[in-house]
C-alpha positions as CSV (number, residue, x, y, z in Angstrom):
1,M,1.4,0.2,59.0
2,V,2.3,-2.3,56.3
3,N,-0.4,-0.8,54.0
4,A,1.0,2.7,54.6
5,I,4.5,1.5,53.6
6,L,3.2,-0.3,50.6
7,S,1.3,2.8,49.4
8,I,4.4,5.0,49.7
9,I,6.5,2.5,47.7
10,L,3.8,2.2,45.0
11,I,3.5,6.0,44.6
12,W,7.3,6.3,44.5
13,N,7.5,3.6,41.7
14,A,4.8,5.4,39.8
15,I,6.7,8.7,40.0
16,Q,9.8,6.9,38.7
17,F,7.9,5.8,35.6
18,G,6.2,9.2,35.0
19,L,2.8,7.8,35.5
20,V,1.6,9.9,38.5
21,C,2.8,13.4,37.8
22,S,0.4,15.2,35.4
23,D,3.3,17.2,33.9
24,A,5.5,14.1,33.4
25,K,7.3,14.1,30.1
26,L,6.1,11.5,27.7
27,P,8.8,9.4,25.8
28,T,10.1,10.9,22.6
29,F,9.7,8.7,19.6
30,D,12.6,9.0,17.1
31,S,12.7,6.9,14.0
32,I,14.8,4.1,15.3
33,R,12.5,3.5,18.2
34,N,9.1,4.0,16.7
35,R,9.5,2.1,13.5
36,L,12.6,-0.1,13.5
37,A,11.3,-2.5,16.2
38,L,7.9,-2.8,14.6
39,D,9.3,-3.4,11.1
40,A,11.3,-6.3,12.5
41,L,8.5,-7.8,14.6
42,K,6.0,-7.6,11.7
43,A,8.5,-9.2,9.4
44,K,8.4,-12.3,11.6
45,S,4.6,-12.5,11.1
46,G,2.9,-15.0,13.6
47,Q,6.2,-15.9,15.2
48,N,7.3,-15.2,18.8
49,A,10.1,-12.5,18.5
50,V,12.0,-10.0,20.6
51,V,14.4,-7.3,19.5
52,S,16.4,-4.4,20.9
53,T,16.7,-1.2,18.8
54,L,18.5,0.4,21.8
55,F,21.6,-1.9,21.3
56,V,21.6,-0.9,17.7
57,K,21.4,2.8,18.5
58,F,24.5,2.9,20.7
59,P,27.0,2.1,18.0
60,L,25.2,4.3,15.4
61,C,25.5,7.1,17.9
62,K,29.3,6.5,17.9
63,L,29.5,6.5,14.1
64,A,27.5,9.8,14.1
65,T,30.2,11.5,16.1
66,V,32.7,10.9,13.3
67,A,30.5,10.9,10.2
68,V,30.7,13.9,7.9
69,G,28.4,15.4,5.3
70,E,25.3,13.5,4.2
71,A,26.2,10.5,6.4
72,K,26.0,12.6,9.5
73,Q,22.7,14.2,8.5
74,E,21.2,10.8,7.8
75,L,22.4,9.4,11.1
76,L,21.2,12.4,13.1
77,S,17.8,12.2,11.4
78,V,17.4,8.5,12.1
79,L,18.6,8.7,15.6
80,G,16.4,11.7,16.4
81,Y,19.1,14.2,17.3
82,K,19.6,17.8,16.1
83,S,23.2,18.3,16.9
84,D,26.4,16.4,17.9
85,G,26.2,17.7,21.5
86,S,23.2,15.5,22.5
87,I,24.7,12.3,20.8
88,K,27.4,12.2,23.5
89,T,24.9,11.3,26.2
90,C,23.3,8.7,24.0
91,Y,24.8,5.8,26.2
92,T,26.3,7.6,29.2
93,E,22.9,8.9,30.6
94,M,21.9,5.2,31.1
95,K,25.2,3.6,31.7
96,E,24.6,3.3,35.4
97,V,21.4,1.3,34.9
98,F,23.1,-1.1,32.4
99,D,26.0,-1.6,34.7
100,F,23.6,-2.7,37.4
101,L,21.7,-4.9,35.0
102,K,24.8,-6.6,33.8
103,Q,25.6,-7.8,37.4
104,A,22.8,-10.2,37.2
105,D,20.0,-10.0,34.7
106,L,21.6,-9.0,31.4
107,T,24.4,-10.5,29.4
108,L,25.3,-8.1,26.6
109,V,27.9,-8.2,23.8
110,N,27.9,-5.0,21.6
111,K,30.8,-5.1,19.2
112,M,32.0,-3.0,16.2
113,Y,34.4,-5.1,14.2
114,V,36.7,-3.3,11.8
115,N,39.4,-4.8,9.4
116,Y,42.8,-5.5,10.9
117,T,44.7,-2.5,9.8
118,N,46.9,0.3,11.3
119,D,44.8,2.8,9.3
120,I,42.3,3.2,12.1
121,K,42.7,6.1,14.4
122,P,43.6,4.9,17.9
123,D,41.1,7.4,19.5
124,F,38.2,5.8,17.6
125,I,39.0,2.6,19.5
126,T,39.9,4.0,23.0
127,N,37.2,4.2,25.7
128,S,34.5,3.3,23.2
129,S,32.7,0.9,25.6
130,L,32.7,3.5,28.4
131,L,31.3,6.3,26.2
132,Y,29.1,4.5,23.7
133,G,28.4,1.1,25.0
134,V,30.2,-0.6,22.2
135,Q,33.6,-2.2,21.9
136,V,35.7,-1.7,18.8
137,E,37.8,-4.6,17.8
138,K,40.1,-5.4,14.8
139,V,39.6,-8.7,13.0
140,G,41.2,-10.0,9.7
141,F,38.4,-9.8,7.2
142,N,40.9,-10.9,4.5
143,Y,40.2,-14.4,5.9
144,P,36.3,-14.4,5.9
145,S,35.8,-18.0,7.3
146,A,38.3,-17.5,10.1
147,A,36.8,-14.1,10.9
148,Q,33.3,-15.5,11.1
149,S,34.4,-18.4,13.3
150,F,36.4,-16.0,15.6
151,I,33.4,-13.6,16.1
152,N,30.9,-16.4,16.7
153,R,33.2,-18.2,19.1
154,W,33.8,-15.0,21.1
155,I,30.1,-14.3,21.5
156,E,29.3,-17.8,22.4
157,T,31.8,-17.7,25.2
158,A,30.8,-14.3,26.4
159,T,27.1,-15.2,26.6
160,Y,27.9,-18.6,28.4
161,K,26.8,-20.5,25.3
162,R,23.3,-19.0,25.4
163,I,23.7,-17.3,22.1
164,K,25.5,-18.9,19.0
165,D,26.0,-18.3,15.3
166,V,25.2,-14.6,15.1
167,V,27.3,-14.0,11.9
168,D,26.7,-16.1,8.8
169,K,29.1,-17.0,6.0
170,K,27.5,-14.5,3.6
171,D,28.0,-11.6,6.1
172,I,31.8,-11.3,5.6
173,D,34.0,-11.3,2.5
174,K,37.4,-10.0,1.6
175,N,35.9,-6.6,0.9
176,T,34.3,-6.2,4.3
177,T,35.7,-3.3,6.4
178,M,33.2,-3.0,9.2
179,I,30.3,-4.8,10.8
180,L,28.1,-4.3,13.9
181,V,27.2,-7.2,16.0
182,N,25.3,-7.4,19.2
183,A,24.0,-10.3,21.4
184,A,21.9,-10.1,24.5
185,H,20.5,-12.4,27.0
186,F,18.0,-11.0,29.6
187,K,16.3,-13.1,32.3
188,L,13.6,-11.0,34.1
189,S,14.0,-10.7,37.8
190,W,10.8,-9.5,39.5
191,E,10.7,-6.8,42.2
192,F,8.7,-9.3,44.1
193,P,9.0,-12.8,42.8
194,F,6.2,-15.2,42.0
195,D,5.5,-18.2,44.1
196,Q,6.1,-21.4,42.1
197,R,3.4,-23.2,44.0
198,M,0.9,-20.7,42.5
199,T,1.8,-21.7,39.0
200,V,-1.3,-23.2,37.3
201,N,-2.3,-24.7,33.9
202,K,-4.7,-22.4,31.9
203,K,-6.0,-22.2,28.3
204,F,-4.2,-20.0,25.8
205,T,-6.0,-19.0,22.7
206,Q,-3.6,-18.9,19.7
207,Y,-3.9,-16.6,16.6
208,N,-5.7,-19.5,14.7
209,K,-8.2,-19.6,17.6
210,K,-7.0,-23.0,18.6
211,K,-6.8,-23.4,22.4
212,I,-4.0,-25.2,24.2
213,T,-3.1,-25.6,27.9
214,I,0.1,-24.1,29.1
215,P,1.6,-23.4,32.7
216,M,1.1,-19.8,33.8
217,I,2.7,-18.1,36.7
218,S,0.2,-16.3,39.0
219,K,-0.2,-14.0,42.0
220,V,-2.5,-11.5,43.6
221,D,-1.0,-8.0,44.0
222,Q,-1.0,-4.4,43.1
223,F,-0.3,-3.7,39.4
224,L,-0.4,-0.7,37.1
225,Y,-3.4,-1.6,35.0
226,G,-5.4,0.1,32.2
227,D,-8.4,-0.9,30.2
228,D,-8.1,0.9,26.8
229,E,-11.6,0.6,25.3
230,A,-10.8,2.9,22.3
231,N,-8.0,0.6,21.1
232,D,-9.8,-2.6,22.4
233,L,-7.0,-3.8,24.6
234,R,-5.6,-4.1,28.2
235,M,-2.4,-3.1,29.6
236,L,-0.5,-4.3,32.6
237,T,2.9,-3.0,34.0
238,Y,5.0,-4.8,36.6
239,Y,8.3,-3.8,38.1
240,L,11.5,-5.7,37.8
241,G,14.3,-6.3,40.4
242,A,16.6,-3.7,38.9
243,W,15.9,-0.1,39.8
244,G,13.9,1.7,37.1
245,T,13.1,-1.3,35.0
246,A,9.6,-2.7,34.2
247,I,7.7,-4.9,31.8
248,T,4.5,-3.8,30.1
249,Y,2.0,-6.3,28.5
250,V,-0.3,-4.9,25.9
251,M,-3.0,-7.5,25.0
252,P,-5.6,-6.9,22.4
253,N,-9.0,-8.4,23.5
254,S,-9.2,-10.6,20.5
255,A,-6.6,-13.4,19.8
256,Q,-6.5,-12.2,16.2
257,D,-5.9,-8.6,16.7
258,L,-2.2,-8.4,17.5
259,P,-1.1,-7.9,13.8
260,G,-3.6,-5.0,13.4
261,F,-2.5,-3.4,16.7
262,L,1.1,-3.6,15.5
263,D,0.0,-1.8,12.3
264,K,-1.7,0.9,14.3
265,L,1.2,1.4,16.6
266,Q,3.6,1.7,13.6
267,K,1.6,4.4,12.1
268,K,1.0,6.2,15.4
269,P,3.9,5.6,17.8
270,D,2.3,7.5,20.6
271,L,-0.9,5.4,20.3
272,L,-0.8,4.3,23.8
273,A,0.5,7.4,25.5
274,P,-2.9,8.7,26.6
275,S,-3.9,5.3,28.0
276,K,-0.5,5.0,29.9
277,K,-1.2,8.3,31.7
278,L,-4.6,6.8,32.9
279,M,-3.1,3.5,34.2
280,Q,-3.8,3.1,37.9
281,W,-2.6,0.8,40.7
282,T,-5.2,-1.9,40.9
283,R,-5.4,-5.1,42.9
284,L,-5.5,-7.9,40.4
285,K,-5.2,-11.6,40.1
286,V,-2.6,-12.0,37.3
287,F,-1.7,-15.0,35.1
288,L,1.4,-14.8,32.8
289,P,2.8,-17.4,30.6
290,R,6.6,-18.2,31.0
291,L,8.6,-16.8,28.2
292,K,11.6,-18.2,26.5
293,I,12.1,-16.2,23.1
294,K,15.1,-16.2,20.8
295,S,15.3,-13.9,17.8
296,H,17.9,-13.4,15.1
297,V,17.7,-10.1,13.2
298,D,19.7,-8.6,10.3
299,W,19.0,-4.9,10.7
300,T,20.9,-3.8,7.5
301,E,17.9,-3.5,5.2
302,F,15.6,-2.1,7.9
303,L,18.1,0.7,8.5
304,K,18.3,1.5,4.8
305,L,14.5,1.7,4.6
306,L,14.6,4.3,7.3
307,G,16.9,6.4,5.1
308,L,20.3,5.4,6.6
309,K,22.1,4.6,3.3
310,K,25.3,6.7,3.0
311,I,27.3,4.7,5.7
312,F,26.7,1.5,3.7
313,N,28.2,3.0,0.5
314,N,31.4,1.2,-0.3
315,A,32.6,4.1,-2.6
316,S,31.9,7.1,-0.3
317,S,30.5,6.4,3.2
318,G,31.2,9.6,4.9
319,L,33.1,7.7,7.7
320,E,36.6,8.6,6.5
321,E,37.3,10.4,9.7
322,I,37.7,6.9,11.3
323,L,41.0,6.6,9.2
324,Q,44.4,8.0,9.7
325,K,45.6,10.8,7.4
326,N,47.3,9.5,4.3
327,S,46.2,5.9,5.1
328,K,46.4,3.2,2.6
329,T,42.7,2.4,3.2
330,K,40.7,5.0,1.2
331,N,37.2,4.2,2.5
332,I,35.6,2.3,5.3
333,W,32.0,1.5,5.3
334,L,29.4,-0.6,7.2
335,S,28.3,-3.7,5.5
336,K,26.2,-5.6,8.1
337,V,24.3,-5.0,11.4
338,K,23.4,-8.3,13.1
339,Q,21.7,-9.1,16.4
340,K,20.6,-12.1,18.5
341,V,18.4,-11.6,21.5
342,F,17.3,-14.2,24.1
343,V,14.7,-13.2,26.7
344,E,13.5,-15.5,29.5
345,M,10.8,-15.0,32.1
346,D,9.7,-17.4,34.9
347,E,8.6,-17.3,38.5
348,M,11.9,-16.2,40.1
349,G,14.2,-14.8,37.6
350,V,17.8,-14.3,38.7
351,A,18.2,-14.7,42.4
352,R,18.8,-11.6,44.4
353,H,19.7,-11.1,48.0
354,D,18.3,-7.6,48.6
355,R,14.6,-7.0,48.9
356,H,12.8,-3.6,48.7
357,L,10.7,-4.7,51.7
358,P,11.7,-6.7,54.8
359,D,10.9,-10.4,54.6
360,Q,8.0,-10.1,57.1
361,E,6.3,-7.4,55.2
362,Y,6.9,-9.2,51.9
363,M,5.2,-12.4,53.3
364,Q,2.2,-10.4,54.5
365,R,1.8,-8.9,51.0
366,I,2.0,-12.4,49.5
367,M,-0.5,-13.9,52.0
368,M,-3.2,-11.3,51.5
369,G,-6.2,-13.1,50.2
370,P,-7.7,-12.6,46.7
371,G,-10.6,-10.6,48.1
372,I,-14.1,-10.4,46.8
373,N,-14.8,-9.9,43.0
374,I,-11.1,-9.2,42.3
375,L,-10.3,-8.2,38.7
376,E,-8.4,-10.8,36.7
377,F,-5.7,-10.3,34.1
378,A,-4.8,-13.4,32.2
379,A,-2.3,-13.1,29.3
380,D,-4.1,-15.9,27.5
381,R,-3.9,-14.7,23.9
382,P,-1.2,-13.1,21.6
383,F,0.3,-9.9,23.1
384,Y,2.9,-7.3,22.6
385,F,5.4,-6.5,25.4
386,V,8.0,-3.9,26.2
387,I,10.9,-4.1,28.7
388,S,11.9,-0.6,29.6
389,I,14.2,1.4,31.8
390,S,13.1,4.8,33.3
391,L,15.4,7.7,33.8
392,G,13.5,10.5,35.5
393,S,10.3,11.1,33.5
394,T,11.6,9.5,30.3
395,S,11.3,5.9,29.5
396,H,13.6,4.0,27.1
397,D,12.5,0.7,25.5
398,V,15.2,-1.9,26.0
399,F,13.4,-4.8,24.4
400,N,10.2,-5.0,22.2
401,G,8.5,-8.4,21.6
402,V,5.5,-10.3,20.6
403,Y,4.2,-13.5,21.9
404,Y,1.8,-15.7,20.0
405,G,2.0,-18.8,22.2
406,P,4.3,-21.6,22.9
407,E,6.2,-22.8,19.9
408,L,5.3,-26.5,19.6
409,N,7.5,-29.1,17.9
């Protein structure tokens, strides 16, 4: 009976993530998703890093609704939309999932700061967080040091002091009219937590081939697993506590192959799509390193390299629709896009009270023996990971990251 229930749950989860249905729609890859994250991760060569292009996308979608001319065309192209109509669901289609995540796992600050003036149209500010997942706030850029201090203090407070100093002194001057700032802390909560008593010390092979011993969480369970011989890597997906969320590990077989894999993925964004379709539920003994990764990214130049230039033009940005008619301010433009992300993963994650299985069935699942000749997946070398949310048959990357091993002092 227990096995039958587990089978039903596993099949249902697979359908959620579009991995069972043969006609499931593969994720679309617009510019901001298939290149921006990889540009940033590759720029931090050899370093543990995690970024979120999705939290950059939301405010850009808002700007796209008011942009005109060349600015609108650039935004639509970079964001992967053909018309204004589809932009309106950029955030709202996944708002419910984020609302749930923010109850426990996710702390998110997504702000669009504009200069303190009455020239901004009120409807540009109203309901922005509900419709686009970004809050518009006025701040006095005429006093750069005070503005920087105000923004950083607000973010530090809102993230419970987990994230500090997102904005630097050089980011704001008296000519600044608009900046985008987002900060996110995410602590993974597993669908079925790991047992702390099963955490063991294992060897991890670093990029330089040096081996070190680190604690790894472990368990025996059913996982979505794939062995991609063509790309010489292995993949593992495990579900998180929030509905529709999962983490996927992509581990090249050689400790030195992660940079090369990132190059291939950048050139061919759907590189892993065929292999994902072939992933199967497999009984595995899994070993995963605990994660604690913080990254600070200035997206400004990365966005310009994608072709998003007009909105950064201080003479003619194409964003004049933000301003009132006959306003004293003649142009408003974006000068900085800053982000800080902090992702943590351990045995338990954020405590939850509900479980998808009754306690008795959950314990039976935990206590099932390792079996004979069970396959092992140990994330014991540098790997790439994606934390995603699934909406029907489409998956959205929330965080993309790389792990090269523990950062030793």
